[in-house]
N, C-alpha and C positions, 0 to 999 in steps of 0.2 A: 579364575581371568573372563570366563564366560559372563559368569554375571560381570565383567566389567567393561565388556565387550558390548553385552546386552546396553546396559546403562549411557557408553556413549550414542550406540545408534539410535536411542529412542530420544535421546537429547539432540541428536543430529536434527531426525525428523519431526520432531517438537520445533526447531529454532527453521528448518525449511517453510513447513506450512505457516509460522508468523509472518513468515518475510513474504512470499507469495499474495498472503490477506492485504500486508503493506505496502505489494506493489499493486496492486489488482487495486488499493481505492484511491491510490496514489494517481495512477493512469486513468481513473474514471476522469479523478476530477478534474487533469489538464488533459482529457480530451470536451467537457466538457466547459473548461474555459479557454479552449481554441476555435469552439463551435459555439460560440456565445455571440448575443444582436451585436452589429458594432456600433448599434447609440448610446451604449455604455445604461442600457437599461438592468442588468441584469450584475451591472459593477458592485452591488450589494452584497453578491454573494461572497465574494473574492478578495474580503478583507484579508484572510489569511497570510495570502502573499503580497502584500502590503509591508 
């Protein structure tokens, strides 16, 4: 029973690490998108959102 609990905690820890990294990358991209130049010169970097 303790082994099952350890495996469950390890699995939850791995999921939380992956979600933290994905959230950080998304936040960084959104911050760059929000602070881009207004003349549209950097819009080619954001084709992902079209």
